[in-house]
KEZAVEX-378356 format. One record per residue (C-alpha): residue number from 0; residue in one letter; chain; x, y negated, z. Coordinates in steps of 0.05 Angstrom, whole numbers, padded with zeros to 5 digits. Layout:
<atoms>
<atom nr="NUM" rest="a" kette="A" east="X" north="Y" up="Z"/>
...
</atoms>
This chain:
<atoms>
<atom nr="0" rest="x" kette="A" east="-00119" north="-00285" up="00328"/>
<atom nr="1" rest="x" kette="A" east="-00063" north="-00304" up="00376"/>
<atom nr="2" rest="x" kette="A" east="-00044" north="-00231" up="00385"/>
<atom nr="3" rest="x" kette="A" east="-00046" north="-00217" up="00310"/>
<atom nr="4" rest="x" kette="A" east="-00004" north="-00279" up="00295"/>
<atom nr="5" rest="x" kette="A" east="00047" north="-00260" up="00348"/>
<atom nr="6" rest="x" kette="A" east="00055" north="-00188" up="00322"/>
<atom nr="7" rest="x" kette="A" east="00057" north="-00211" up="00250"/>
<atom nr="8" rest="x" kette="A" east="00111" north="-00262" up="00268"/>
<atom nr="9" rest="x" kette="A" east="00150" north="-00207" up="00303"/>
<atom nr="10" rest="x" kette="A" east="00144" north="-00164" up="00240"/>
<atom nr="11" rest="x" kette="A" east="00169" north="-00222" up="00197"/>
<atom nr="12" rest="x" kette="A" east="00229" north="-00233" up="00243"/>
<atom nr="13" rest="x" kette="A" east="00246" north="-00159" up="00245"/>
<atom nr="14" rest="x" kette="A" east="00236" north="-00155" up="00170"/>
<atom nr="15" rest="x" kette="A" east="00288" north="-00209" up="00160"/>
<atom nr="16" rest="x" kette="A" east="00337" north="-00172" up="00205"/>
<atom nr="17" rest="x" kette="A" east="00328" north="-00103" up="00174"/>
<atom nr="18" rest="x" kette="A" east="00393" north="-00080" up="00140"/>
<atom nr="19" rest="x" kette="A" east="00353" north="-00051" up="00082"/>
<atom nr="20" rest="x" kette="A" east="00284" north="-00084" up="00076"/>
<atom nr="21" rest="x" kette="A" east="00284" north="-00077" up="00000"/>
<atom nr="22" rest="x" kette="A" east="00295" north="-00002" up="00008"/>
<atom nr="23" rest="x" kette="A" east="00244" north="00009" up="00064"/>
<atom nr="24" rest="x" kette="A" east="00191" north="-00030" up="00025"/>
<atom nr="25" rest="x" kette="A" east="00185" north="00025" up="-00028"/>
<atom nr="26" rest="x" kette="A" east="00157" north="00082" up="00015"/>
<atom nr="27" rest="x" kette="A" east="00110" north="00033" up="00050"/>
<atom nr="28" rest="x" kette="A" east="00084" north="00007" up="-00016"/>
<atom nr="29" rest="x" kette="A" east="00073" north="00079" up="-00037"/>
<atom nr="30" rest="x" kette="A" east="00038" north="00093" up="00029"/>
<atom nr="31" rest="x" kette="A" east="-00007" north="00033" up="00018"/>
<atom nr="32" rest="x" kette="A" east="-00023" north="00056" up="-00053"/>
<atom nr="33" rest="x" kette="A" east="-00042" north="00126" up="-00029"/>
<atom nr="34" rest="x" kette="A" east="-00087" north="00102" up="00028"/>
<atom nr="35" rest="x" kette="A" east="-00120" north="00046" up="-00013"/>
<atom nr="36" rest="x" kette="A" east="-00135" north="00097" up="-00068"/>
<atom nr="37" rest="x" kette="A" east="-00159" north="00148" up="-00016"/>
<atom nr="38" rest="x" kette="A" east="-00213" north="00099" up="00006"/>
<atom nr="39" rest="x" kette="A" east="-00239" north="00103" up="-00065"/>
<atom nr="40" rest="x" kette="A" east="-00240" north="00180" up="-00064"/>
<atom nr="41" rest="x" kette="A" east="-00171" north="00197" up="-00091"/>
<atom nr="42" rest="x" kette="A" east="-00141" north="00258" up="-00056"/>
<atom nr="43" rest="x" kette="A" east="-00068" north="00252" up="-00074"/>
<atom nr="44" rest="x" kette="A" east="-00023" north="00253" up="-00013"/>
<atom nr="45" rest="x" kette="A" east="00038" north="00211" up="00002"/>
<atom nr="46" rest="x" kette="A" east="00083" north="00272" up="-00001"/>
<atom nr="47" rest="x" kette="A" east="00057" north="00291" up="-00070"/>
<atom nr="48" rest="x" kette="A" east="00068" north="00221" up="-00097"/>
<atom nr="49" rest="x" kette="A" east="00139" north="00216" up="-00068"/>
<atom nr="50" rest="x" kette="A" east="00156" north="00286" up="-00093"/>
<atom nr="51" rest="x" kette="A" east="00129" north="00271" up="-00163"/>
<atom nr="52" rest="x" kette="A" east="00169" north="00206" up="-00165"/>
<atom nr="53" rest="x" kette="A" east="00231" north="00247" up="-00148"/>
<atom nr="54" rest="x" kette="A" east="00218" north="00293" up="-00207"/>
<atom nr="55" rest="x" kette="A" east="00184" north="00351" up="-00172"/>
<atom nr="56" rest="x" kette="A" east="00125" north="00388" up="-00202"/>
<atom nr="57" rest="x" kette="A" east="00063" north="00379" up="-00159"/>
<atom nr="58" rest="x" kette="A" east="-00004" north="00413" up="-00164"/>
<atom nr="59" rest="x" kette="A" east="-00045" north="00350" up="-00154"/>
<atom nr="60" rest="x" kette="A" east="-00090" north="00324" up="-00210"/>
<atom nr="61" rest="x" kette="A" east="-00047" north="00283" up="-00257"/>
<atom nr="62" rest="x" kette="A" east="-00102" north="00230" up="-00262"/>
<atom nr="63" rest="x" kette="A" east="-00102" north="00220" up="-00187"/>
<atom nr="64" rest="x" kette="A" east="-00026" north="00214" up="-00186"/>
<atom nr="65" rest="x" kette="A" east="-00032" north="00162" up="-00242"/>
<atom nr="66" rest="x" kette="A" east="-00083" north="00122" up="-00202"/>
<atom nr="67" rest="x" kette="A" east="-00035" north="00115" up="-00143"/>
<atom nr="68" rest="x" kette="A" east="00024" north="00100" up="-00189"/>
<atom nr="69" rest="x" kette="A" east="-00017" north="00046" up="-00223"/>
<atom nr="70" rest="x" kette="A" east="-00031" north="00014" up="-00156"/>
<atom nr="71" rest="x" kette="A" east="00044" north="00009" up="-00143"/>
<atom nr="72" rest="x" kette="A" east="00055" north="-00020" up="-00212"/>
<atom nr="73" rest="x" kette="A" east="-00001" north="-00070" up="-00202"/>
<atom nr="74" rest="x" kette="A" east="00027" north="-00093" up="-00135"/>
<atom nr="75" rest="x" kette="A" east="00098" north="-00098" up="-00162"/>
<atom nr="76" rest="x" kette="A" east="00072" north="-00139" up="-00220"/>
<atom nr="77" rest="x" kette="A" east="00032" north="-00186" up="-00175"/>
<atom nr="78" rest="x" kette="A" east="00091" north="-00197" up="-00129"/>
<atom nr="79" rest="x" kette="A" east="00138" north="-00213" up="-00187"/>
<atom nr="80" rest="x" kette="A" east="00088" north="-00260" up="-00219"/>
<atom nr="81" rest="x" kette="A" east="00078" north="-00299" up="-00154"/>
<atom nr="82" rest="x" kette="A" east="00149" north="-00324" up="-00162"/>
<atom nr="83" rest="x" kette="A" east="00127" north="-00366" up="-00222"/>
<atom nr="84" rest="x" kette="A" east="00051" north="-00366" up="-00222"/>
<atom nr="85" rest="x" kette="A" east="-00001" north="-00382" up="-00167"/>
<atom nr="86" rest="x" kette="A" east="-00051" north="-00331" up="-00143"/>
<atom nr="87" rest="x" kette="A" east="-00111" north="-00344" up="-00187"/>
<atom nr="88" rest="x" kette="A" east="-00166" north="-00312" up="-00227"/>
<atom nr="89" rest="x" kette="A" east="-00119" north="-00304" up="-00286"/>
<atom nr="90" rest="x" kette="A" east="-00068" north="-00267" up="-00244"/>
<atom nr="91" rest="x" kette="A" east="-00122" north="-00224" up="-00212"/>
<atom nr="92" rest="x" kette="A" east="-00145" north="-00203" up="-00282"/>
<atom nr="93" rest="x" kette="A" east="-00073" north="-00186" up="-00302"/>
<atom nr="94" rest="x" kette="A" east="-00064" north="-00144" up="-00240"/>
<atom nr="95" rest="x" kette="A" east="-00131" north="-00108" up="-00252"/>
<atom nr="96" rest="x" kette="A" east="-00109" north="-00091" up="-00323"/>
<atom nr="97" rest="x" kette="A" east="-00048" north="-00055" up="-00297"/>
<atom nr="98" rest="x" kette="A" east="-00087" north="-00021" up="-00242"/>
<atom nr="99" rest="x" kette="A" east="-00139" north="00010" up="-00289"/>
<atom nr="100" rest="x" kette="A" east="-00095" north="00028" up="-00348"/>
<atom nr="101" rest="x" kette="A" east="-00104" north="00100" up="-00370"/>
<atom nr="102" rest="x" kette="A" east="-00143" north="00125" up="-00309"/>
<atom nr="103" rest="x" kette="A" east="-00216" north="00139" up="-00292"/>
<atom nr="104" rest="x" kette="A" east="-00252" north="00073" up="-00299"/>
<atom nr="105" rest="x" kette="A" east="-00206" north="00053" up="-00357"/>
<atom nr="106" rest="x" kette="A" east="-00269" north="00048" up="-00399"/>
<atom nr="107" rest="x" kette="A" east="-00292" north="-00007" up="-00351"/>
<atom nr="108" rest="x" kette="A" east="-00257" north="-00064" up="-00388"/>
<atom nr="109" rest="x" kette="A" east="-00189" north="-00068" up="-00352"/>
<atom nr="110" rest="x" kette="A" east="-00169" north="-00140" up="-00340"/>
<atom nr="111" rest="x" kette="A" east="-00238" north="-00168" up="-00356"/>
<atom nr="112" rest="x" kette="A" east="-00293" north="-00192" up="-00309"/>
<atom nr="113" rest="x" kette="A" east="-00357" north="-00153" up="-00316"/>
<atom nr="114" rest="x" kette="A" east="-00413" north="-00175" up="-00362"/>
<atom nr="115" rest="x" kette="A" east="-00465" north="-00129" up="-00334"/>
<atom nr="116" rest="x" kette="A" east="-00496" north="-00117" up="-00266"/>
<atom nr="117" rest="x" kette="A" east="-00463" north="-00070" up="-00217"/>
<atom nr="118" rest="x" kette="A" east="-00486" north="-00045" up="-00149"/>
<atom nr="119" rest="x" kette="A" east="-00460" north="-00008" up="-00088"/>
<atom nr="120" rest="x" kette="A" east="-00493" north="00052" up="-00055"/>
<atom nr="121" rest="x" kette="A" east="-00493" north="00128" up="-00049"/>
<atom nr="122" rest="x" kette="A" east="-00476" north="00167" up="-00113"/>
<atom nr="123" rest="x" kette="A" east="-00536" north="00169" up="-00160"/>
<atom nr="124" rest="x" kette="A" east="-00571" north="00108" up="-00131"/>
<atom nr="125" rest="x" kette="A" east="-00603" north="00057" up="-00177"/>
<atom nr="126" rest="x" kette="A" east="-00604" north="-00018" up="-00177"/>
<atom nr="127" rest="x" kette="A" east="-00669" north="-00015" up="-00137"/>
<atom nr="128" rest="x" kette="A" east="-00644" north="00034" up="-00085"/>
<atom nr="129" rest="x" kette="A" east="-00573" north="00006" up="-00078"/>
<atom nr="130" rest="x" kette="A" east="-00548" north="-00016" up="-00010"/>
<atom nr="131" rest="x" kette="A" east="-00516" north="-00079" up="-00038"/>
<atom nr="132" rest="x" kette="A" east="-00523" north="-00116" up="-00103"/>
<atom nr="133" rest="x" kette="A" east="-00468" north="-00166" up="-00122"/>
<atom nr="134" rest="x" kette="A" east="-00483" north="-00231" up="-00160"/>
<atom nr="135" rest="x" kette="A" east="-00513" north="-00221" up="-00230"/>
<atom nr="136" rest="x" kette="A" east="-00469" north="-00234" up="-00291"/>
<atom nr="137" rest="x" kette="A" east="-00498" north="-00303" up="-00306"/>
<atom nr="138" rest="x" kette="A" east="-00477" north="-00327" up="-00236"/>
<atom nr="139" rest="x" kette="A" east="-00411" north="-00290" up="-00233"/>
<atom nr="140" rest="x" kette="A" east="-00365" north="-00344" up="-00261"/>
<atom nr="141" rest="x" kette="A" east="-00395" north="-00397" up="-00214"/>
<atom nr="142" rest="x" kette="A" east="-00381" north="-00351" up="-00155"/>
<atom nr="143" rest="x" kette="A" east="-00311" north="-00336" up="-00180"/>
<atom nr="144" rest="x" kette="A" east="-00297" north="-00410" up="-00191"/>
<atom nr="145" rest="x" kette="A" east="-00314" north="-00425" up="-00118"/>
<atom nr="146" rest="x" kette="A" east="-00273" north="-00365" up="-00097"/>
<atom nr="147" rest="x" kette="A" east="-00212" north="-00390" up="-00136"/>
<atom nr="148" rest="x" kette="A" east="-00219" north="-00459" up="-00105"/>
<atom nr="149" rest="x" kette="A" east="-00221" north="-00427" up="-00036"/>
<atom nr="150" rest="x" kette="A" east="-00157" north="-00388" up="-00051"/>
<atom nr="151" rest="x" kette="A" east="-00120" north="-00454" up="-00051"/>
<atom nr="152" rest="x" kette="A" east="-00154" north="-00479" up="00013"/>
<atom nr="153" rest="x" kette="A" east="-00104" north="-00488" up="00070"/>
<atom nr="154" rest="x" kette="A" east="-00150" north="-00519" up="00122"/>
<atom nr="155" rest="x" kette="A" east="-00159" north="-00454" up="00161"/>
<atom nr="156" rest="x" kette="A" east="-00110" north="-00411" up="00200"/>
<atom nr="157" rest="x" kette="A" east="-00078" north="-00364" up="00148"/>
<atom nr="158" rest="x" kette="A" east="-00105" north="-00298" up="00176"/>
<atom nr="159" rest="x" kette="A" east="-00176" north="-00327" up="00180"/>
<atom nr="160" rest="x" kette="A" east="-00168" north="-00351" up="00108"/>
<atom nr="161" rest="x" kette="A" east="-00146" north="-00282" up="00085"/>
<atom nr="162" rest="x" kette="A" east="-00203" north="-00247" up="00120"/>
<atom nr="163" rest="x" kette="A" east="-00253" north="-00293" up="00087"/>
<atom nr="164" rest="x" kette="A" east="-00220" north="-00285" up="00018"/>
<atom nr="165" rest="x" kette="A" east="-00222" north="-00210" up="00024"/>
<atom nr="166" rest="x" kette="A" east="-00295" north="-00209" up="00044"/>
<atom nr="167" rest="x" kette="A" east="-00315" north="-00258" up="-00011"/>
<atom nr="168" rest="x" kette="A" east="-00279" north="-00220" up="-00065"/>
<atom nr="169" rest="x" kette="A" east="-00312" north="-00155" up="-00045"/>
<atom nr="170" rest="x" kette="A" east="-00380" north="-00188" up="-00042"/>
<atom nr="171" rest="x" kette="A" east="-00372" north="-00217" up="-00112"/>
<atom nr="172" rest="x" kette="A" east="-00347" north="-00150" up="-00139"/>
<atom nr="173" rest="x" kette="A" east="-00325" north="-00182" up="-00204"/>
<atom nr="174" rest="x" kette="A" east="-00301" north="-00119" up="-00240"/>
<atom nr="175" rest="x" kette="A" east="-00338" north="-00057" up="-00262"/>
<atom nr="176" rest="x" kette="A" east="-00288" north="-00014" up="-00224"/>
<atom nr="177" rest="x" kette="A" east="-00227" north="-00023" up="-00180"/>
<atom nr="178" rest="x" kette="A" east="-00255" north="-00080" up="-00137"/>
<atom nr="179" rest="x" kette="A" east="-00236" north="-00048" up="-00070"/>
<atom nr="180" rest="x" kette="A" east="-00164" north="-00037" up="-00090"/>
<atom nr="181" rest="x" kette="A" east="-00156" north="-00107" up="-00119"/>
<atom nr="182" rest="x" kette="A" east="-00188" north="-00137" up="-00056"/>
<atom nr="183" rest="x" kette="A" east="-00138" north="-00101" up="-00012"/>
<atom nr="184" rest="x" kette="A" east="-00080" north="-00121" up="-00057"/>
<atom nr="185" rest="x" kette="A" east="-00104" north="-00192" up="-00049"/>
<atom nr="186" rest="x" kette="A" east="-00087" north="-00190" up="00025"/>
<atom nr="187" rest="x" kette="A" east="-00015" north="-00171" up="00013"/>
<atom nr="188" rest="x" kette="A" east="-00007" north="-00223" up="-00042"/>
<atom nr="189" rest="x" kette="A" east="-00035" north="-00278" up="00003"/>
<atom nr="190" rest="x" kette="A" east="00014" north="-00258" up="00059"/>
<atom nr="191" rest="x" kette="A" east="00072" north="-00267" up="00011"/>
<atom nr="192" rest="x" kette="A" east="00046" north="-00329" up="-00025"/>
<atom nr="193" rest="x" kette="A" east="00034" north="-00365" up="00041"/>
<atom nr="194" rest="x" kette="A" east="00103" north="-00343" up="00065"/>
<atom nr="195" rest="x" kette="A" east="00075" north="-00308" up="00126"/>
<atom nr="196" rest="x" kette="A" east="00120" north="-00249" up="00111"/>
<atom nr="197" rest="x" kette="A" east="00188" north="-00249" up="00076"/>
<atom nr="198" rest="x" kette="A" east="00172" north="-00185" up="00039"/>
<atom nr="199" rest="x" kette="A" east="00110" north="-00141" up="00032"/>
<atom nr="200" rest="x" kette="A" east="00117" north="-00101" up="00096"/>
<atom nr="201" rest="x" kette="A" east="00044" north="-00104" up="00121"/>
<atom nr="202" rest="x" kette="A" east="-00013" north="-00066" up="00089"/>
<atom nr="203" rest="x" kette="A" east="-00083" north="-00060" up="00118"/>
<atom nr="204" rest="x" kette="A" east="-00107" north="-00001" up="00077"/>
<atom nr="205" rest="x" kette="A" east="-00083" north="00048" up="00131"/>
<atom nr="206" rest="x" kette="A" east="-00127" north="00012" up="00182"/>
<atom nr="207" rest="x" kette="A" east="-00187" north="00008" up="00134"/>
<atom nr="208" rest="x" kette="A" east="-00179" north="00082" up="00117"/>
<atom nr="209" rest="x" kette="A" east="-00173" north="00102" up="00191"/>
<atom nr="210" rest="x" kette="A" east="-00237" north="00063" up="00207"/>
<atom nr="211" rest="x" kette="A" east="-00271" north="00070" up="00139"/>
<atom nr="212" rest="x" kette="A" east="-00343" north="00071" up="00164"/>
<atom nr="213" rest="x" kette="A" east="-00331" north="00010" up="00207"/>
<atom nr="214" rest="x" kette="A" east="-00296" north="-00026" up="00149"/>
<atom nr="215" rest="x" kette="A" east="-00357" north="-00018" up="00103"/>
<atom nr="216" rest="x" kette="A" east="-00405" north="-00034" up="00160"/>
<atom nr="217" rest="x" kette="A" east="-00369" north="-00099" up="00177"/>
<atom nr="218" rest="x" kette="A" east="-00368" north="-00122" up="00104"/>
<atom nr="219" rest="x" kette="A" east="-00442" north="-00104" up="00096"/>
<atom nr="220" rest="x" kette="A" east="-00462" north="-00139" up="00161"/>
<atom nr="221" rest="x" kette="A" east="-00431" north="-00205" up="00138"/>
<atom nr="222" rest="x" kette="A" east="-00476" north="-00203" up="00077"/>
<atom nr="223" rest="x" kette="A" east="-00539" north="-00181" up="00112"/>
<atom nr="224" rest="x" kette="A" east="-00532" north="-00212" up="00181"/>
<atom nr="225" rest="x" kette="A" east="-00479" north="-00265" up="00173"/>
<atom nr="226" rest="x" kette="A" east="-00436" north="-00228" up="00225"/>
<atom nr="227" rest="x" kette="A" east="-00373" north="-00268" up="00210"/>
<atom nr="228" rest="x" kette="A" east="-00348" north="-00265" up="00282"/>
<atom nr="229" rest="x" kette="A" east="-00348" north="-00189" up="00284"/>
<atom nr="230" rest="x" kette="A" east="-00314" north="-00184" up="00216"/>
<atom nr="231" rest="x" kette="A" east="-00259" north="-00232" up="00236"/>
<atom nr="232" rest="x" kette="A" east="-00246" north="-00194" up="00301"/>
<atom nr="233" rest="x" kette="A" east="-00244" north="-00128" up="00262"/>
<atom nr="234" rest="x" kette="A" east="-00196" north="-00158" up="00210"/>
<atom nr="235" rest="x" kette="A" east="-00149" north="-00189" up="00262"/>
<atom nr="236" rest="x" kette="A" east="-00148" north="-00124" up="00302"/>
<atom nr="237" rest="x" kette="A" east="-00126" north="-00090" up="00237"/>
<atom nr="238" rest="x" kette="A" east="-00069" north="-00140" up="00227"/>
<atom nr="239" rest="x" kette="A" east="-00045" north="-00130" up="00299"/>
<atom nr="240" rest="x" kette="A" east="-00049" north="-00054" up="00296"/>
<atom nr="241" rest="x" kette="A" east="-00015" north="-00049" up="00229"/>
<atom nr="242" rest="x" kette="A" east="00040" north="-00097" up="00249"/>
<atom nr="243" rest="x" kette="A" east="00057" north="-00053" up="00309"/>
<atom nr="244" rest="x" kette="A" east="00051" north="00009" up="00266"/>
<atom nr="245" rest="x" kette="A" east="00100" north="-00016" up="00213"/>
<atom nr="246" rest="x" kette="A" east="00149" north="-00040" up="00266"/>
<atom nr="247" rest="x" kette="A" east="00148" north="00028" up="00299"/>
<atom nr="248" rest="x" kette="A" east="00158" north="00067" up="00234"/>
<atom nr="249" rest="x" kette="A" east="00214" north="00022" up="00207"/>
<atom nr="250" rest="x" kette="A" east="00251" north="00024" up="00273"/>
<atom nr="251" rest="x" kette="A" east="00247" north="00100" up="00276"/>
<atom nr="252" rest="x" kette="A" east="00269" north="00108" up="00204"/>
<atom nr="253" rest="x" kette="A" east="00328" north="00061" up="00214"/>
<atom nr="254" rest="x" kette="A" east="00349" north="00099" up="00276"/>
<atom nr="255" rest="x" kette="A" east="00348" north="00164" up="00237"/>
<atom nr="256" rest="x" kette="A" east="00388" north="00135" up="00180"/>
<atom nr="257" rest="x" kette="A" east="00440" north="00105" up="00227"/>
<atom nr="258" rest="x" kette="A" east="00447" north="00170" up="00266"/>
<atom nr="259" rest="x" kette="A" east="00455" north="00210" up="00203"/>
<atom nr="260" rest="x" kette="A" east="00509" north="00164" up="00178"/>
<atom nr="261" rest="x" kette="A" east="00547" north="00174" up="00243"/>
<atom nr="262" rest="x" kette="A" east="00537" north="00250" up="00239"/>
<atom nr="263" rest="x" kette="A" east="00568" north="00255" up="00169"/>
<atom nr="264" rest="x" kette="A" east="00619" north="00199" up="00174"/>
<atom nr="265" rest="x" kette="A" east="00677" north="00248" up="00181"/>
<atom nr="266" rest="x" kette="A" east="00708" north="00261" up="00113"/>
<atom nr="267" rest="x" kette="A" east="00738" north="00222" up="00056"/>
<atom nr="268" rest="x" kette="A" east="00676" north="00217" up="00012"/>
<atom nr="269" rest="x" kette="A" east="00627" north="00159" up="00015"/>
<atom nr="270" rest="x" kette="A" east="00575" north="00198" up="-00026"/>
<atom nr="271" rest="x" kette="A" east="00538" north="00232" up="00032"/>
<atom nr="272" rest="x" kette="A" east="00528" north="00164" up="00066"/>
<atom nr="273" rest="x" kette="A" east="00503" north="00134" up="00000"/>
<atom nr="274" rest="x" kette="A" east="00453" north="00191" up="-00006"/>
<atom nr="275" rest="x" kette="A" east="00428" north="00178" up="00064"/>
<atom nr="276" rest="x" kette="A" east="00416" north="00106" up="00045"/>
<atom nr="277" rest="x" kette="A" east="00373" north="00129" up="-00014"/>
<atom nr="278" rest="x" kette="A" east="00330" north="00171" up="00032"/>
<atom nr="279" rest="x" kette="A" east="00300" north="00105" up="00056"/>
<atom nr="280" rest="x" kette="A" east="00272" north="00094" up="-00014"/>
<atom nr="281" rest="x" kette="A" east="00245" north="00165" up="-00021"/>
<atom nr="282" rest="x" kette="A" east="00257" north="00225" up="00025"/>
<atom nr="283" rest="x" kette="A" east="00249" north="00271" up="-00036"/>
<atom nr="284" rest="x" kette="A" east="00303" north="00278" up="-00089"/>
<atom nr="285" rest="x" kette="A" east="00339" north="00324" up="-00138"/>
<atom nr="286" rest="x" kette="A" east="00414" north="00328" up="-00149"/>
<atom nr="287" rest="x" kette="A" east="00404" north="00301" up="-00219"/>
<atom nr="288" rest="x" kette="A" east="00368" north="00240" up="-00192"/>
<atom nr="289" rest="x" kette="A" east="00422" north="00227" up="-00140"/>
<atom nr="290" rest="x" kette="A" east="00475" north="00232" up="-00194"/>
<atom nr="291" rest="x" kette="A" east="00437" north="00183" up="-00237"/>
<atom nr="292" rest="x" kette="A" east="00421" north="00133" up="-00181"/>
<atom nr="293" rest="x" kette="A" east="00492" north="00133" up="-00154"/>
<atom nr="294" rest="x" kette="A" east="00524" north="00137" up="-00223"/>
<atom nr="295" rest="x" kette="A" east="00567" north="00196" up="-00203"/>
<atom nr="296" rest="x" kette="A" east="00578" north="00265" up="-00233"/>
<atom nr="297" rest="x" kette="A" east="00531" north="00323" up="-00219"/>
<atom nr="298" rest="x" kette="A" east="00584" north="00362" up="-00182"/>
<atom nr="299" rest="x" kette="A" east="00601" north="00303" up="-00137"/>
<atom nr="300" rest="x" kette="A" east="00527" north="00293" up="-00121"/>
<atom nr="301" rest="x" kette="A" east="00520" north="00368" up="-00108"/>
<atom nr="302" rest="x" kette="A" east="00577" north="00367" up="-00057"/>
<atom nr="303" rest="x" kette="A" east="00545" north="00308" up="-00021"/>
<atom nr="304" rest="x" kette="A" east="00478" north="00343" up="-00019"/>
<atom nr="305" rest="x" kette="A" east="00509" north="00407" up="00008"/>
<atom nr="306" rest="x" kette="A" east="00541" north="00367" up="00065"/>
<atom nr="307" rest="x" kette="A" east="00473" north="00337" up="00084"/>
<atom nr="308" rest="x" kette="A" east="00440" north="00406" up="00079"/>
<atom nr="309" rest="x" kette="A" east="00493" north="00437" up="00124"/>
<atom nr="310" rest="x" kette="A" east="00481" north="00381" up="00175"/>
<atom nr="311" rest="x" kette="A" east="00406" north="00396" up="00176"/>
<atom nr="312" rest="x" kette="A" east="00388" north="00327" up="00149"/>
<atom nr="313" rest="x" kette="A" east="00353" north="00354" up="00087"/>
<atom nr="314" rest="x" kette="A" east="00319" north="00418" up="00066"/>
<atom nr="315" rest="x" kette="A" east="00303" north="00450" up="00000"/>
<atom nr="316" rest="x" kette="A" east="00228" north="00447" up="-00016"/>
<atom nr="317" rest="x" kette="A" east="00230" north="00489" up="-00079"/>
<atom nr="318" rest="x" kette="A" east="00265" north="00552" up="-00101"/>
<atom nr="319" rest="x" kette="A" east="00276" north="00530" up="-00173"/>
<atom nr="320" rest="x" kette="A" east="00341" north="00554" up="-00202"/>
<atom nr="321" rest="x" kette="A" east="00349" north="00486" up="-00235"/>
<atom nr="322" rest="x" kette="A" east="00329" north="00417" up="-00209"/>
<atom nr="323" rest="x" kette="A" east="00320" north="00440" up="-00137"/>
<atom nr="324" rest="x" kette="A" east="00279" north="00390" up="-00097"/>
<atom nr="325" rest="x" kette="A" east="00304" north="00368" up="-00028"/>
<atom nr="326" rest="x" kette="A" east="00269" north="00328" up="00026"/>
<atom nr="327" rest="x" kette="A" east="00288" north="00292" up="00090"/>
<atom nr="328" rest="x" kette="A" east="00229" north="00321" up="00128"/>
<atom nr="329" rest="x" kette="A" east="00237" north="00276" up="00189"/>
<atom nr="330" rest="x" kette="A" east="00229" north="00213" up="00148"/>
<atom nr="331" rest="x" kette="A" east="00169" north="00243" up="00111"/>
<atom nr="332" rest="x" kette="A" east="00136" north="00260" up="00178"/>
<atom nr="333" rest="x" kette="A" east="00144" north="00188" up="00202"/>
<atom nr="334" rest="x" kette="A" east="00112" north="00161" up="00137"/>
<atom nr="335" rest="x" kette="A" east="00055" north="00212" up="00137"/>
<atom nr="336" rest="x" kette="A" east="00033" north="00209" up="00209"/>
<atom nr="337" rest="x" kette="A" east="-00037" north="00178" up="00216"/>
<atom nr="338" rest="x" kette="A" east="-00046" north="00106" up="00240"/>
<atom nr="339" rest="x" kette="A" east="-00060" north="00107" up="00314"/>
<atom nr="340" rest="x" kette="A" east="-00124" north="00068" up="00330"/>
<atom nr="341" rest="x" kette="A" east="-00136" north="00052" up="00403"/>
<atom nr="342" rest="x" kette="A" east="-00200" north="00083" up="00430"/>
<atom nr="343" rest="x" kette="A" east="-00257" north="00035" up="00435"/>
<atom nr="344" rest="x" kette="A" east="-00239" north="-00016" up="00381"/>
<atom nr="345" rest="x" kette="A" east="-00296" north="00002" up="00334"/>
<atom nr="346" rest="x" kette="A" east="-00343" north="00014" up="00392"/>
<atom nr="347" rest="x" kette="A" east="-00329" north="-00057" up="00418"/>
<atom nr="348" rest="x" kette="A" east="-00353" north="-00085" up="00351"/>
<atom nr="349" rest="x" kette="A" east="-00416" north="-00042" up="00346"/>
</atoms>
């Protein structure tokens, strides 16, 4: 816990010092959405989501793209509501409604707690062969009432409190669908609500996805064996690893942006530098999008893009005659590289 607290504190300090934290948050939020959805079986990649957001045509299933985009909308909504409303069952339902709107599982009463029994297990299993059965509907609201009370409990160290909240939410499984994603969103919202981080820079889905079998095993073992100690160690390891991971990625992205600004500083136009700044939000773009975002003419945006292309900062990713899509590949590579998990972490918990 001491190590996790130290690294999280370092991330908070660095986050406050970043010249563009509001810009860098966007690709990390998108990365979290992709990886959290991937745990649930969605195959959309970070590159596909970023390219689609920039206006590119991608081959990925539109429903899967929508699932990831809904996750981003749900998180954005939750963060904005926290400014005026406490984290509560009501807010969790509102976030769930946005998460499930218009995607698979949309039939499963978005924004409403379940009124029927659900269960967890291999595809095709029944209530009697399920690996885990959450509380029945007639006990659900009692469990959720206790869970909501615990959300406001401040008697434990914050990271321990978050680990317990995440487990308890997943064990209650209050919705017919989307419980895993909401439970992981809950961690980010608690970090912000308790002012542990100044902005949502830390996301644990990358760690949970990289150690998926261990993630499910630890949650299950708490329910079956009461293995709280192992779950807490696993969770705190995740916080430490992801804090280091985010620090490394943000530092490398900032170094790239600063170097590129130096490389293209010669000249009278500010436009190429402004475009470089936008690459922190999304490494993919079209000239039309640049013109719109910077409120400049198409021809001015085109000249700026040509300068970046000549400098080797960006490359065309499509051969369309119109609306050509460009990408800063080096930034995309930093965002897409897998989370590095030190050998032995999961084995130590076995």
